[in-house]
C-alpha positions as CSV (number, residue, x, y, z in Angstrom):
1,X,52.8,48.6,91.1
2,X,52.4,46.2,88.3
3,X,49.4,44.0,89.2
4,X,51.1,41.2,86.9
5,X,53.5,40.2,89.8
6,X,51.1,40.3,92.6
7,X,48.8,38.1,90.9
8,X,51.6,35.6,90.3
9,X,52.2,35.8,94.0
10,X,48.5,35.2,94.9
11,X,48.2,32.2,92.7
12,X,51.3,30.6,93.9
13,X,50.3,31.2,97.6
14,X,46.8,29.7,96.7
15,X,48.7,26.6,95.5
16,X,50.9,26.0,98.7
17,X,49.3,24.0,101.5
18,X,48.2,26.5,104.2
19,X,50.0,26.1,107.5
20,X,52.4,23.6,106.1
21,X,54.2,24.7,103.2
22,X,56.3,28.2,103.1
23,X,58.2,29.1,99.9
24,X,61.4,31.2,99.7
25,X,62.8,32.8,96.4
26,X,66.1,34.5,96.3
27,X,67.5,36.6,93.6
28,X,71.3,36.8,92.9
29,X,74.2,39.0,93.3
30,X,75.8,40.8,90.3
31,X,78.7,38.3,89.2
32,X,82.3,39.4,88.9
33,X,83.1,40.1,85.1
34,X,86.9,40.3,85.8
35,X,89.0,41.6,88.8
36,X,86.4,44.1,90.7
37,X,84.5,44.8,87.7
38,X,80.6,43.4,87.5
39,X,78.4,42.1,84.8
40,X,75.2,43.9,84.3
41,X,72.8,42.6,86.7
42,X,69.8,40.4,85.7
43,X,67.4,39.3,88.5
44,X,66.7,35.5,88.8
45,X,63.4,34.7,86.6
46,X,61.6,33.0,89.6
47,X,62.1,36.0,91.7
48,X,61.0,38.6,89.0
49,X,57.9,36.6,88.3
50,X,57.0,36.9,91.9
51,X,58.1,40.6,92.6
52,X,58.8,42.4,89.4
53,X,61.8,43.8,91.5
54,X,65.2,43.9,89.6
55,X,67.7,44.8,92.4
56,X,70.2,42.5,93.7
57,X,70.6,40.6,97.0
58,X,66.9,40.4,97.9
59,X,64.8,37.3,99.2
60,X,61.1,36.8,98.9
61,X,59.3,34.6,101.9
62,X,55.7,33.7,101.1
63,X,53.7,32.2,104.0
64,X,50.3,31.1,103.2
65,X,47.8,31.1,106.5
66,X,49.7,34.1,108.0
67,X,48.8,37.5,108.2
68,X,51.7,38.7,106.4
69,X,51.7,36.5,103.5
70,X,54.7,37.9,101.6
71,X,57.5,39.3,103.1
72,X,60.4,40.8,101.3
73,X,64.0,41.3,102.4
74,X,65.9,43.9,100.3
75,X,68.8,46.4,100.7
76,X,68.2,49.2,102.6
77,X,68.4,52.9,101.3
78,X,72.2,54.0,101.9
79,X,73.0,57.4,100.2
80,X,76.7,56.8,100.4
81,X,76.4,53.5,98.9
82,X,74.0,54.6,96.5
83,X,76.0,57.2,94.9
84,X,78.3,54.4,93.6
85,X,75.7,51.7,92.8
86,X,72.4,53.6,92.0
87,X,69.1,54.3,93.8
88,X,67.6,51.6,96.0
89,X,64.0,51.2,96.6
90,X,64.4,50.6,100.3
91,X,62.0,48.9,102.9
92,X,59.7,51.8,103.4
93,X,58.7,52.1,99.8
94,X,58.8,48.5,99.1
95,X,55.1,47.6,100.5
96,X,53.4,50.1,98.4
97,X,55.6,49.8,95.1
98,X,55.8,46.2,95.0
99,X,52.5,45.2,96.8
100,X,54.3,42.9,99.5
101,X,52.7,42.7,103.2
102,X,56.1,43.4,104.9
103,X,59.7,44.4,103.7
104,X,62.9,44.2,106.0
105,X,66.7,44.9,105.5
106,X,68.4,41.9,104.0
107,X,70.8,42.1,106.9
108,X,67.9,40.7,109.1
109,X,67.1,37.8,106.9
110,X,68.8,35.1,109.0
111,X,67.5,36.8,112.3
112,X,64.1,36.7,111.1
113,X,63.6,33.4,109.0
114,X,63.5,31.1,112.1
115,X,60.4,32.9,113.4
116,X,58.6,33.2,110.1
117,X,59.3,29.4,108.8
118,X,58.4,28.1,112.4
119,X,55.2,26.1,112.2
120,X,55.6,24.9,108.2
121,X,57.0,21.3,107.8
122,X,57.8,22.0,104.1
123,X,59.8,24.9,102.4
124,X,59.8,25.4,98.6
125,X,63.3,26.5,98.0
126,X,65.8,26.0,95.1
127,X,69.2,24.6,95.9
128,X,72.3,24.7,94.2
129,X,72.4,28.3,93.3
130,X,74.1,29.9,96.0
131,X,76.3,27.3,98.3
132,X,76.8,29.6,101.2
133,X,72.9,30.2,101.2
134,X,72.1,26.4,100.8
135,X,74.3,25.9,103.8
136,X,72.8,28.5,106.2
137,X,69.3,27.5,105.1
138,X,69.9,23.7,106.1
139,X,71.6,25.0,109.6
140,X,68.5,26.9,110.1
141,X,66.2,24.0,109.5
142,X,68.3,22.1,111.7
143,X,68.2,24.5,114.6
144,X,64.5,24.7,114.4
145,X,64.1,21.1,114.4
146,X,65.9,21.0,117.9
147,X,63.0,22.9,119.0
148,X,60.2,20.5,118.4
149,X,60.3,18.8,121.6
150,X,58.8,22.3,122.9
151,X,56.1,22.1,120.3
152,X,57.7,23.8,117.5
153,X,56.8,22.6,114.0
154,X,60.1,22.7,111.9
155,X,60.8,22.2,108.0
156,X,61.6,18.6,107.5
157,X,61.1,18.7,103.8
158,X,62.8,21.0,101.2
159,X,60.9,21.0,97.8
160,X,62.0,21.9,94.3
161,X,60.1,25.1,92.8
162,X,59.6,23.1,89.5
163,X,56.1,21.8,90.3
164,X,54.8,25.0,91.9
165,X,55.9,28.3,90.2
166,X,57.8,26.5,86.9
167,X,54.4,24.8,86.1
168,X,52.7,28.3,86.7
169,X,55.3,29.9,84.5
170,X,54.7,27.5,81.6
171,X,51.3,28.9,80.8
172,X,51.4,32.5,80.2
173,X,48.8,34.9,80.9
174,X,47.6,37.7,78.4
175,X,49.7,40.4,80.0
176,X,52.8,38.0,79.6
177,X,52.0,37.6,76.0
178,X,51.8,41.1,75.2
179,X,55.0,41.8,77.1
180,X,56.6,39.0,74.5
181,X,54.9,40.6,71.6
182,X,56.5,44.0,72.5
183,X,60.0,42.0,72.7
184,X,59.1,40.5,69.0
185,X,58.5,43.8,67.8
186,X,62.0,45.2,68.7
187,X,63.4,41.7,67.5
188,X,62.0,42.5,64.1
189,X,63.3,45.8,63.7
190,X,67.0,44.5,64.8
191,X,66.8,41.9,62.2
192,X,65.6,44.1,59.6
193,X,68.4,46.4,60.2
194,X,71.0,43.5,60.2
195,X,69.8,42.4,56.7
196,X,70.4,45.8,55.3
197,X,73.7,46.3,56.9
198,X,75.4,42.9,56.0
199,X,77.4,42.9,52.9
200,X,80.5,41.5,51.7
201,X,83.6,42.7,54.0
202,X,81.3,43.6,56.9
203,X,82.6,41.9,60.0
204,X,80.2,39.7,62.1
205,X,81.0,41.8,65.1
206,X,79.4,44.8,63.3
207,X,76.1,43.1,62.9
208,X,76.5,41.8,66.7
209,X,76.7,45.3,67.8
210,X,73.8,46.6,65.8
211,X,71.5,44.1,67.2
212,X,72.3,44.9,70.6
213,X,72.1,48.8,70.0
214,X,68.7,48.1,68.2
215,X,67.5,46.4,71.3
216,X,68.8,49.2,73.6
217,X,67.5,52.2,71.6
218,X,64.1,50.8,72.0
219,X,64.1,50.7,75.7
220,X,64.7,46.7,75.8
221,X,66.4,44.9,78.8
222,X,68.9,43.6,76.5
223,X,69.4,40.3,74.5
224,X,67.8,37.6,75.9
225,X,70.9,35.3,75.1
226,X,74.3,35.9,73.6
227,X,73.9,36.7,69.9
228,X,74.9,34.2,67.0
229,X,76.0,35.8,64.1
230,X,77.4,33.0,62.1
231,X,78.8,33.9,58.0
232,X,79.4,30.9,55.8
233,X,80.2,27.7,57.6
234,X,80.3,29.1,61.1
235,X,76.4,28.5,60.6
236,X,77.2,24.9,61.0
237,X,78.3,25.6,64.7
238,X,75.1,25.5,66.5
239,X,76.1,27.6,69.4
240,X,78.6,30.1,67.5
241,X,79.4,33.3,69.6
242,X,82.7,34.3,68.4
243,X,81.2,36.9,66.0
244,X,84.4,37.8,64.6
245,X,84.6,37.0,61.0
246,X,84.6,38.9,57.9
247,X,81.2,38.2,55.9
248,X,82.2,36.9,52.3
249,X,80.4,37.4,49.0
250,X,78.3,34.3,48.2
251,X,78.0,33.1,51.9
252,X,74.8,32.9,53.9
253,X,74.5,34.7,57.3
254,X,72.7,33.0,60.3
255,X,71.7,35.1,63.0
256,X,69.9,33.8,65.9
257,X,69.0,36.8,68.4
258,X,66.3,38.0,70.4
259,X,65.2,41.0,72.6
260,X,64.0,40.9,76.3
261,X,61.1,43.2,77.2
262,X,60.8,43.5,81.1
263,X,62.9,40.3,80.9
264,X,60.3,38.5,78.9
265,X,62.2,36.9,75.9
266,X,62.2,36.5,72.4
267,X,64.2,34.0,70.3
268,X,64.4,34.2,66.4
269,X,66.6,32.9,63.9
270,X,66.8,34.2,60.2
271,X,69.2,33.1,57.5
272,X,69.9,35.2,54.2
273,X,72.5,35.7,51.7
274,X,75.4,38.2,52.6
275,X,75.2,39.7,48.9
276,X,71.5,39.8,49.0
277,X,70.7,36.9,46.4
278,X,70.3,33.1,47.2
279,X,72.5,30.7,45.4
280,X,70.7,27.7,43.8
281,X,71.9,25.3,46.5
282,X,71.4,27.9,49.4
283,X,68.0,28.4,48.0
284,X,67.1,24.6,47.7
285,X,68.4,24.2,51.4
286,X,66.5,27.4,52.8
287,X,63.1,26.4,50.9
288,X,63.6,22.9,52.4
289,X,63.8,24.3,56.0
290,X,61.1,26.9,55.3
291,X,58.7,24.3,54.3
292,X,59.4,21.9,57.5
293,X,58.9,25.3,59.9
294,X,55.7,26.2,58.1
295,X,54.3,22.5,58.5
296,X,55.4,22.4,62.1
297,X,54.0,25.9,62.9
298,X,50.6,24.9,61.3
299,X,50.8,21.7,63.7
300,X,51.6,24.1,66.8
301,X,48.1,24.2,68.2
302,X,46.0,22.8,71.4
303,X,45.7,19.1,71.6
304,X,48.7,18.4,69.6
305,X,51.8,17.0,71.6
306,X,54.8,18.9,72.0
307,X,57.1,16.3,70.4
308,X,54.9,15.7,67.5
309,X,55.6,19.2,66.3
310,X,59.3,18.0,66.2
311,X,58.1,14.9,64.3
312,X,56.2,16.8,61.6
313,X,59.2,19.1,60.9
314,X,61.7,16.3,60.7
315,X,59.5,14.4,58.4
316,X,59.5,17.1,55.9
317,X,63.3,17.6,56.3
318,X,64.2,14.1,55.9
319,X,61.9,13.7,52.7
320,X,64.0,16.6,51.3
321,X,67.1,15.1,52.3
322,X,66.2,11.8,50.4
323,X,65.0,13.7,47.3
324,X,68.4,15.7,47.3
325,X,70.2,12.6,47.3
326,X,72.0,13.1,50.7
327,X,70.7,10.0,52.2
328,X,71.1,6.6,50.5
329,X,67.9,5.3,51.8
330,X,63.9,6.0,52.0
331,X,62.5,8.5,54.3
332,X,61.0,5.7,56.8
333,X,64.4,4.0,57.0
334,X,66.1,7.3,57.7
335,X,63.6,8.3,60.4
336,X,64.2,5.0,61.8
337,X,67.9,4.8,61.8
338,X,68.5,8.5,62.4
339,X,70.9,8.8,59.6
340,X,69.5,12.2,59.1
341,X,70.9,13.5,62.3
342,X,74.3,14.4,60.8
343,X,72.2,17.2,58.9
344,X,69.6,17.9,61.8
345,X,70.8,17.1,65.3
346,X,68.7,19.2,67.7
347,X,65.1,19.4,68.4
348,X,62.4,21.6,66.7
349,X,61.4,23.9,69.6
350,X,61.7,24.7,73.3
351,X,59.5,26.7,75.7
352,X,59.7,30.3,75.7
353,X,59.3,33.0,78.4
354,X,61.2,34.6,81.1
355,X,63.9,32.3,80.1
356,X,64.9,31.7,76.5
357,X,65.0,28.1,77.5
358,X,62.0,28.3,79.8
359,X,60.9,26.1,82.5
360,X,58.0,23.9,82.6
361,X,58.0,20.1,81.9
362,X,58.2,18.6,78.5
363,X,56.9,15.1,79.6
364,X,53.9,14.3,82.1
365,X,54.0,11.0,83.3
366,X,56.4,9.7,80.4
367,X,54.0,11.1,77.9
368,X,54.9,14.3,75.6
369,X,53.3,17.5,76.9
370,X,49.8,18.4,75.1
371,X,50.0,22.0,73.9
372,X,47.4,24.3,75.5
373,X,46.5,27.8,75.2
374,X,49.0,30.1,76.9
375,X,52.0,28.0,76.1
376,X,54.8,29.7,74.2
377,X,57.3,27.6,72.2
378,X,59.9,28.5,69.3
379,X,59.6,26.4,65.9
380,X,63.3,26.2,64.5
381,X,64.1,23.4,62.2
382,X,67.6,24.0,60.5
383,X,69.9,22.0,58.3
384,X,73.8,22.1,58.8
385,X,76.0,20.6,56.2
386,X,79.3,20.6,57.6
387,X,82.4,21.8,55.5
388,X,84.4,18.6,55.7
389,X,81.2,16.4,55.0
390,X,82.5,14.2,52.0
391,X,79.3,12.2,52.1
392,X,77.6,14.9,50.0
393,X,78.7,16.8,46.7
394,X,81.0,19.7,47.4
395,X,78.7,22.4,46.2
396,X,76.3,21.5,49.5
397,X,79.2,21.7,52.1
398,X,79.3,24.5,54.8
399,X,75.8,25.5,54.0
400,X,73.9,26.1,57.3
401,X,70.3,27.2,57.7
402,X,68.1,27.7,60.6
403,X,64.8,29.5,60.6
404,X,62.9,30.0,64.1
405,X,59.7,32.1,65.2
406,X,58.1,32.4,68.7
407,X,54.7,30.7,68.4
408,X,52.0,31.2,71.2
409,X,49.2,28.5,71.4
410,X,45.7,30.3,71.3
411,X,42.4,28.8,72.2
412,X,41.9,27.4,68.5
413,X,45.5,27.5,67.0
414,X,48.3,29.8,67.4
415,X,50.0,33.2,66.9
416,X,53.1,33.8,65.3
417,X,54.6,36.7,67.6
418,X,57.5,37.1,65.1
419,X,55.7,37.0,61.8
420,X,56.7,40.5,60.8
421,X,60.3,39.4,60.1
422,X,60.7,38.3,56.9
423,X,61.4,34.6,55.7
424,X,59.9,34.0,52.5
425,X,62.9,34.1,50.0
426,X,61.6,37.0,48.0
427,X,60.9,39.0,51.2
428,X,64.3,38.3,52.4
429,X,66.2,39.5,49.4
430,X,64.1,42.5,49.4
431,X,65.0,43.1,53.1
432,X,68.7,42.8,52.1
433,X,68.2,45.3,49.3
434,X,67.1,47.8,52.0
435,X,63.2,47.8,52.0
436,X,62.8,48.5,55.6
437,X,60.2,46.8,58.0
438,X,57.7,48.8,59.6
439,X,59.1,50.6,62.6
440,X,58.6,49.5,66.2
441,X,55.3,51.0,67.6
């Protein structure tokens, strides 16, 4: 049993009002890929955070104030079905393996829930994920409310989990940071392999496959999101995922890809020359983005606001755009009228954790969130000059550069979890020549 997940459950149970507020967390069912073939299953992130259990078709019920505070419903063992779908933990082993107080077959969920929820006036439950389950949950609540004349306390409020578990997930424990370091180490090796493999005539799909192979080779649970492998002007499409074009001599290659470890994500972008050497314009754009990223990372520390990191990066980028002649106004004017947004249209970072766009609010009472130890954010400025943008000289068109690292806020500053991946110009060019990174430990 991994104590990380039982500690998470205990913390959430302590935050729920004893005797009035229960909580229900369901994981998913493998989605259909086509016909009767399924995608590889990934557990719901909230459910995983509270259980460490990655089988589909399971529900966790938390009941503060009762003798059995954590009740798991899961698939029972069935040798005939397990021949086809793999071994199941089963109810008998669930208590010792996962540390829950009670475990029952998932088939008994709806028959047992009325008794479990009786006495609670509020239930933390996320709607909108499964229409049939939502409908049955509302019907169950309505049925319990029919019994209030007999003295039964029934749920009358259904609460979103965001103020509860999502705020917990925003601040990572040391154990969670360790998992993210492991993901970052695997990601570092994958990006290094991609830099060595890429070259004129190589297809983006080859690099795409190499990234996933490297993740799987090291025991990762897979890519944290769909890989972006974008050569040349494809890099100006922010969420380009076709990954099927041939790489051309003289182009840049933008790779946005990160591994998961125990479902904790990394999220990294590197941009490098397909032929191993930056051209003059490519280098100018790249160094501008790198300067903006360094300034933003330096600013990612306790006490600063989340949005101020974006402001720092944006100012550096806009100053460079004015200096390079792309904007026909001053830096202050460009920041005011947002004319820079045709070259830089996204935010500089996002929360990172079990989800690559992790949960947790960015604003509190209308004010930007203040960074605190344990928060993990990406820092990812970029510049994208569309191939048909006739407001700039032709030599700049079609250049897309993004540089992204994963940054954990510490007590006094920060830790760049992905610092091992080359990003200085000379380091990147050396990596493209085949000078390898240290292997994953």
